[in-house]
N, C-alpha and C positions, 0 to 999 in steps of 0.2 A: 393583566392585559385584558382589554375590553374585547367584546365579540367581534367588533369591526376590525380591530387590529389582528385578531387571530385569523380571520378569513383573509385579510390582506397579506399576512405573512405566508400563507399557503400558496398564493398565486404563482410566484416565480418557480417554486418547487414543482408545481404541477406542470408548468410549461416545459421544464427541462427533463423531467423524469417520468411522470406517470404515463404520458403519451407514448413513451418508448418501452414500457415494461414488456409488452407482448410482441415486440418486433421479432420476426422469425428469420429474416434474411439480412445479409450484410454484404454490401458492395463497396469496395475500396477503389477509388479512382486514382490513376497516376497522372491525371491532367495537370498541366501548368496553368493555374487560374490567372496568373498575371497576364499571360498571353491570351487566354481564353476571353477575358473581358474586353479585349480589343477587337474581337470578331463581331460580326453583325448577324442578325437573324437567329437561326437555331443553333444550339449547342449540339444537339443530337436527339436520340430517342431513348426513353426508358419505358420498357413494357409496351412499346408501340406508340406511346404518346410523345409528341414533339415537345422539346424543352427549349424555351427561348432564353436569350441572355437576360432580358428584362425580368422574366419570371424568377430566374435564380437570383438575380441581383436584389429583387424585392425580398425574397426569402432570406438572403444573407443579411440584409439590414435588420430584418425582424429578429434574426438569430443573435446579432450583436446586442440588440436592445434587450432581449431576454437575459443574456449574460449580465448586463448591467443591472437589471432588476433583481437578479439573484445575488447581487453584491460583488460581482466580479467586474474588473475594469480591464477590458481587452487591451493588451499591449500591441498597438498597431505597427510597431517595428517588425513584428513577426506575423504580418497579415496573412501570408500564404497559409500558415497553419490554421488560422481561423476559417479561411475560405475552404480548405480541404475538410475540416470538421463539419462545416455547414453543408458541404456537398455530400458527404457521407450520409448525414441525416436526411437530406433532401431526397437522395436516391432511395434510402430505406422507406421513406414515406410513400414515394411513387410506386415502389414494388408492392407494398402492402395494400395501397389503394387499388392497384390492378387486381390483386388477389380478392379483395372484397367484391369488386365488380364481377370477376369470373365466377365466384360462388354465390353471387346474389345476396351477400351479407348486408343487412341493414340493422339499425337500432332505432326503436321508436322512442318518442318522448316519455312514454309511460315507463319504459325499461330504465331510462336514466333516472326518472323520478323515484322509482322503486329502490334503486341502489342508494340514492342519496338520503331518502326519507324512510327507508325500510327499517325492519327490526334490528338489523346489524349492519350499519354503515361501514365502509372500508376503514381500516385502522388509520390510514394517513389522514382521514377526515376526523375521526374520533379523537385522535391523539391531542388535538388542540383544545379539547373540552373535557379533560380529565381533572378530577380534584387530586389532592395530595395523597389520597389513599387508593387512587387508580379507578375511581368510580366515574363512569361516563355521565356528564351533566346534559341529559337529553334536552331539557327545556331551553337551556342557553344555546345549544347547538341549533335547534329548530328556529329559535328567535333570530340567530345570526343568518341562517340560510334565507329566511323570509324578509329580512330587513332591506328595504328598497335602497338604502345607502350602499349596500354591498353588491348591487346588481352587476356591475362590471366584473367583479371578482367571481361571482357565482357563475357567470357565463363561462369563464375560463374553467371553473370546476366542472360544470356540466360537459364541456367539450372534452375535458380529460377523462371523465367517467365514460363518455360515449366511445372514446378511443379504446378504453380498457375493455368495454363489452365487445366491441368489434374484434379486438385481439383475441379475447377468450373464445368467441365463436369460430374464428379462423383456426385457432389452435385445436379446437374440438374436431373440426373438419379434417385438418391435416392428420391428427392423431387417429381418426377413424380409418384413414387410408393406409395405416401401417399394417403390413401383413406379417403374421407370426407363422413360421414354417414348422413342419413336424420336427425338423432337426433342432430348432430353437426350443420347442417344448421338451424334447428328449433330453437335451443338455440341461435345461432348467430342472427337470426331474432328477437327473443324476446328481446335480450340485446340491439339491435340497434334501432328497429322500434316500439315495442309495448309501447303505452302510455295509461294511464287510469286515470279516476277520480273515487274516491271512498270515502265513508264515513265509518268510523269504530269506534266502541267504544273500548277504550283501558283502561285497568286497569294496571297502572304502578306497577310493583312488589316492587318498592322502598317504597311504602306506608307501607310495612311490614318491620320495621327495623330488621337487623340481630340480634341485641342485645336482641330482644324479643323472639327469637327462640332458644331453648336449646335442641339440639339432645342428646339422651341418648347414652351411649357407645354401647349398643346392636344395635341401629339404625345405628351408624357409622360403626360398624363391618359388619353389614348386607349389607350396601351400598358398602363397600370395597370389600366384597366377590362377590357380583353380578356384580360389575363393575371392576373386577381385570384387564381386558384388558386395562383400562385407565392408569394403573400404571406399565405397562411393561417397562423394561429397558434392554439395552444392557450392557454387561460387560464393566466397565469403571474404570479408575484409576485417582488419583490426585497426583501430586508431588509438593513438595516445593524444591526450588533449589537456589543456589548461583552461579553466573558467575564471572569468572576472565578473563578479556579481554586481549588478546595477543597484545601488542603494541610494536612498535620499542623502543629500549632503547636509552639512550644518546650515547652509543657506536655505535649503528646503524646509528644515525644521524651524528655523527662525521665522520663515514666512507664515507657517501655520500658527506658530506661537503668537505672532503679531496680530494675525486675524482673530484668533480666539481671545486675546487680551482685549481687543476692541469690543468683541461680543460681550465679555464680562462687564465692561464699563457700561454698555447699553443696558444690560440686565439690571445692574445695580441702580442705574438712574431711572429705570422705567417703573412707574408705580401703577400702570394700568394693565399691561399684558402679563399673562401667566408665563411661567417657565416653559410650560408645554408648548405655547405658541412660538417661543424661540427655538425649541427643539424642531418643530415642524418646518420652520423657515431656514434654520441654519445647520441642522444635523444631517449627516450622511447615513444615519441609522434611524429606523422608525422610533416613535415615542414609546417608552415603557417605563413602568415604575418597578424596580427590582430590589429584592432584599438580598444583600451580599454578606456572607460570612467573611471573616478577616482574611481567609486564604484566597478569596476571590477579589479582594480590593487591590487596586494598583498600589505599588510601593509608595508613590508620591503622595497618595491620599492617606496611607497608613502611618506615615511619619509622625503625624500629630493626632492620632486617633483618640487619645485620652482627652484632648481639648476640643474635639469636634462636637458641634451642637446642631440640633435640628434647625432648619431654616437657612443655614449657611450656603453660600455659593462658592465653590472652591475650584480653582483651575487657572490656567490650563494645567492638566496633569498628564504626564507621559504614560502611555500604555504600550502594548505590543503592537507596533506598527501604526499607532494612532495617538492622538491627543484628545483629551476630554475635559469638559466643564461639568462639574457635578453639583447638583442641588441636593443637599441633605434634607430629606423630608423628616427623618427621625433617626435616633440612635436607640436600639433596643438590646436587651440582654437575651442572648440565646441560651439554649440548654446544652449545646455541645461545646466543650472547651477546645481551643486551638493553641498550639505552641509555636514559637519561632525560635530556632536554635542554630548555632554554628558548631561545627565539630572538626577535629583533626583525626583522620583515620591512619593508624599505623598498621601495616599489613601483617597478616598472620604468617608465621614460619613454623617449622617443625619443633622448635624449642619454645614452648609456651612460657617457661620461666624467664627466659631472656626477653621475650616479647613484653611481658608484664614489667620487668625491670626497666626496659627502655621507655615504656609508656609512663611509668611512675616518675622516672627521672625528668622527662619532659614536662609532666604535670607540675612538679615542684618548681621548675624553671618558669613556667607560665604564672604560677601563683606568686612567684618572686618578682614579676614585672615584665617578663618577656612578652613582646607584642603578639597577641593571639592571631590577629588577622594576617600579619606578615608571616608568622610561622605556618599557618594553614596553607598559604600560597606556596611556601617553600617545601613543606614536608608531607602534607596530606596526600594520601593515595586515592582519594575520591575525586576523580577529574571533574565531575559535575559541579561540585561546590568549592573546590580548592581555589579556582580563579576568582571567586567572590569572597575570599577570606574565610572559607568554611561555611558561609551562610546558606542554610537550607530553605530559607523562607518559612512561610506559615504552613502548618499541616495539622490534621486532626488525628484523633485516636484511630488506630488500625492501619495507619499509613506506614509505620516503621516497625521493625522487629521488636519484640516485647521488651528485652533489656534496655534497648535504646529509648523506646517510648516511655518506660517507667522513669528513666532518668530525666527526660524532658518534662514530663507532667508532674513529677513529684519533687524535683530538685529546686533549690532557690533561684529566683530570677536574678540575672546579673552576675552570678558566681560561676567560676570554673569548677567542674566536678571531677572527682577521681576517675581514673580509667574504667571504662565499661567494656566488657567483652561480648562480642557477637561472633557469628560465623565468619565475618569479614576480617576480624582482627580486633585490636583495642581502639576504642574511641575516647578522645578527651572532649567533653561537651561543655559548651557554654550556653545556658538558656538565656535568650535575649528578651523574650517577652511571652506573656500568656494572656489570652483574652477569649471571652465568649460573646463579645459584642457583635451586633449586626447593624449594618447601615442600610436604611431604606432610601434609595437614591433615584433621581431622574438624571439623565445626562445628554449632553450634546457631544457628538463624536465627529471628528475630522480625521480622515485617513491621512497618513503620512506617505505620500507618493513621491517618487523621484521625478524631477523636472527634466524637460528635454536637454537643458544645459548639463545636468548631472549625467545623463545618458551619453551625451557627446564626450564628456571628459573620460568616462570609462571606455568608450570606444577608442578614444585616442590612446589610452593606456594599452589597450589590446593591440592596436596597430604597432605601437612601439615594441611590444613583446614579440609580435610576429617578425618584425625586422631583426630583432636581436636573435631570435630562435634560428633564423635562416643562416646566420653567421656563426653562432656558437652552439647550436643544438637546443632543442626545446627544454630538456631537463635542466641544463645549466642556466638557461635564460629564466626559467621559472624560479629556480633557487635564488637567483640574484634579485628577484623582486618579491621574495618571500611568498611565493605561490606554490601550490601543490600540483604536480603532474599526475594524471590518472591514465589508465589504459583500459580500453573496452575489451570484452570478450568478442570472439568472432561473430559477425552478423551477416545476414544475406541481403540481397538487393530488394527483396519483397517487403522487408520491414520498413517502418517509417520512423524508427527510433534507434539511437545509438545506445547500446547497453552501458549503464552507469552515467548517462548524460540526459537522455530523454528524447522527446519527439523532435526530429529534425530531418525532414525529407531532403533538404538541401545538402546536409553533410553526408547523408547516405548516397545521394546522387554523385557528389564529389568523390567519395571513396571508390565508386565503381567506374568512374570516368578517368581519373588520374592514376598515376603510377606509384610504385613503392617509394616511400620517403618524401613524397610531395606534400607540401603544406597547403592547407585550405585558406581561402580568404577569411578574414574575421567574420564569424557568423553569430547571429543572435539566436539563442535557445531559451525561451521563457524570459526570465529577468536576468539573463547573464549573456556576456559575450564569450565566444569560444575561439581558441586557436588550436587547430588540430593537425596531426600529421599521420599519414598512412604508414603503418608499421608491419603489416602482413597482408599478402595478396595470395589467395587460394582460388585457382580456377576450377570450374566444374569438371567432374570426371573422377577417376580413381586416384586416391591419395598416393603420393610417392612412397616407394618401399621403405626408404629410410625413416619417413615420418610415422610409419605404423609397424616398424620392425619389432618393437616390444610386444604389441598385440599379436603379431604373427607368430612370434616365438611362443607366446602363451598358448596359441591355438595348436601349434605342432606338438608341444609338450602334452597337452590334453589328449590329442589324438594318439600319441604313443602310449600314454597311460591306459587309455581305453583298450588298445591292442593287447597290452600286457595283461590287463585284468580279464579280458575276454578269453585269452588262452588259458589262464588259471581256472576260470569258472566253467569253461567247456570241459576241462579235465575233471573238475569236481562233479559236474552234472553226469558225466559218463559213469562215475563210480557209485553214486548214491541211489540210483534207481528212483523209486518213489518215496524214499525215506529221507526227507529233508533234514531230519535231526542229525544225520550222519555227516552233514556238510562240514562242520567245524573240524572234525577229526582228519579230514583230508588235506586241509590247508590252514596253516596257523594265521594267515591274514584274513580269513573269512570270519564274519561276525553274524551270529544268528539272532534275529530280532523276533521273538515268539509272540504269536497271537496279538498282532497289532489291530486295534479296533479303530477304524477310520470313518470319519464322515467327510466324504470327498467334497472339497470346495475349491479345488484347483490350487491348493497351497502345499500339498504333499507331493513333491516331485517324484519320489521313488515309487509311489503306489498308483499313480495315474494309469500306468499301463495295465495294472491288475484290474482296475475299474473297467477299462475298455474290454478286457477279456471276459469279465463277469457278464457284461451286457451281450456278448456274442455266444458264450458257451452255456449249454444247459447245465453242465456240471464242471466245476473247476478240475482240470486234469494237469497234474504237475508235469507230465511228460511233454505237454504242449506249451509250457511256459517258455517265453524267450529269455535269452540271457541279456541282462542290462549291459 
């Protein structure tokens, strides 16, 4: 990658992250931005400064552009989410700017220059200019910084560094204002320095089994009433929901394939322009020349790797969420071998001989002609590979456990091998291929995105599901369409996300506005549509007795145990005087723990009270020790 590309690749990352590293305040707004944008004039004030609709709208459009530059394509069907995210960043920036003004914090051009061109530039700048051994290529770095062609990107780098320095200065001022009290120092000293040796007589409460203590209903209700503060709750809700993921349709895939096929024709017919020029005009990813090991090459390109030659243009090739056209610059032999294998995993039981016999029997059947792929789908207990007929793809040495690795890298290609034992069970392995080749490639990338038409079709399916759920119940409706119903954990109104689902202020608002068992309208959350139903409503206040009866019972039992233990230990204390060694002889349930050496770090529950006494008493006096 050239210097210019390195600098360019940094730009969106700076925009979205570096400027926010030292943000010290967070404000989350509950404003409805859809309505807000219909107002005129000022939205309000932040740190005393008026904010206009136009000011925020300009910021919002810049924010969307930054997302696109970083490789994200905002799904505007969920625009309210992006507006709220932008608003939070906007407010953060305003608050921090106000703090800079309040404390008179500024950053000079020399300070920025010293960070960028100093002896030790920030890691996020240096990382783009490291060689394979991790050595910083200083000359290339400075050349890229000073190259006039990089001016636009360098301005963004300078702004990001300026924000970083401002944040560091603000952090230093805030940190300097933190007051450490004498109590803080005393506690720190105790935690780190105080050591003591002590003897104590301990009566373990577990000598009284819970099953022998039967609290009455009156005792439980009395404890609940006196300790109601323990059972306070915020208002919360639970939802059950079904998601329908919006995915590109076959029509969407065909559209991208058609477009790229036309590009391939143009490339092959063009005798003037370089492949790089086509990348710059057609690709959704910046130009680069990469060396790919076989485990990094898309499956469609690997299919004929033995026949691939330098200079070929191959594609379109399907990848993960994209299609690509590859220009093979060269094919080279690497030093690291890779293997591609398929396996059938038979699970381990307590009878190893029976496991081996079963694996051997299946191995013989496979050697006799039984279909390996179909058998893997039917019998393999490795869920990740079973659906692919046992295919594990390409992997290098060190990726698998040793017995499995040895079989894959030493066994003959194309043959089924005798069962191999690992901690997971017995594996029957078929080595599909081995190679150490590397491809040096350039590529044109087109993302496979779903079209508005595809999104409309999925929404229609979600509407049908909602209609069916209202008549037959959500779980039954989901099963009829081979969909999975999920349930959230309780969540409060302050959160902006539903547990297990993700960010959705609309669904949270619905959950607290509507009643038990009500269905939400079809909602979009990220790249999926959601049908949800309210399954639990808990209002703010003290939890109902029946809901916490088990916890209350435990509290009463502990209380009774303490009372019984206290009675025993008071009796023991009255008899032993100052001779703690006599304690065990007075009660069989008592246990002497001699000469405990403790470094108090707040982790030893039984000795914290001794630590406090040592701090208060000039000399440890057994007669003044409390009973636990």
